[in-house]
C-alpha positions in Angstrom: 91.0 51.3 179.1 92.2 49.2 175.8 93.7 50.9 173.3 92.8 50.0 169.7 95.3 49.2 166.7 94.4 51.0 163.5 94.6 48.9 160.7 94.1 51.7 157.9 96.2 51.1 154.7 97.6 47.9 155.8 96.9 44.5 154.3 97.2 40.8 155.3 96.8 37.4 153.7 97.0 34.0 155.6 97.5 30.4 153.9 94.2 28.9 153.2 93.8 25.3 155.0 91.4 24.6 152.4 93.8 24.5 149.2 94.9 21.8 147.3 97.3 21.8 144.4 95.4 22.0 141.0 91.8 22.7 143.2 89.6 25.6 143.4 90.6 27.1 146.4 93.3 29.7 146.5 96.3 29.2 148.4 96.0 33.0 150.1 93.2 34.9 151.6 93.1 38.1 153.1 91.7 41.5 153.4 92.7 45.0 153.1 91.7 48.0 155.6 91.2 51.0 153.3 92.9 54.0 153.7 90.0 56.4 151.9 86.7 56.4 150.1 87.4 53.8 147.0 85.6 54.8 143.6 84.9 51.5 141.4 87.3 50.6 139.0 90.2 52.8 140.4 93.1 50.9 140.9 95.3 51.2 144.5 98.5 49.8 144.9 99.4 47.2 147.1 103.1 46.0 148.4 103.5 42.5 150.2 105.9 41.4 152.4 106.7 37.5 153.8 105.4 37.5 157.6 108.3 36.1 158.7 106.5 34.8 162.1 107.0 31.2 163.6 102.9 31.9 165.1 101.3 29.6 162.6 98.4 31.8 162.8 100.1 34.8 161.7 99.4 36.0 158.4 101.7 34.6 155.5 101.8 38.1 153.7 101.4 41.7 155.5 101.5 44.7 153.3 100.6 48.3 152.9 98.2 49.9 150.5 98.6 53.3 149.2 97.5 55.7 146.7 99.1 55.0 143.3 102.4 57.2 143.1 103.2 59.8 140.4 106.5 60.1 139.4 106.0 63.7 137.7 105.1 64.8 141.3 101.4 65.6 140.2 98.4 64.4 142.3 98.0 60.9 143.4 95.1 59.1 141.2 91.6 59.8 142.7 92.6 63.0 143.8 92.2 66.5 142.6 94.9 69.0 143.4 94.1 72.3 144.5 95.4 74.2 141.6 94.1 72.4 138.4 90.7 73.5 139.2 89.6 75.0 135.8 88.8 78.1 137.0 
């Protein structure tokens, strides 16, 4: 029985072999796995760290995708707090 890895809420970027300084290709390419449904135009926070791996096939950067942080303790952007219903 194989165990599946849960990528939910993670991101990774790899160095692009086609990149050339001054060229049209991006230096890094990658993807993220949404941790929930995302609405068009909604801003999602992402934090990236160096991959720190000797493996040339490992991502250059790895990270975490999360809801926007709200400092005042309110509900994160894109969600509605239960007590904010107007009735």
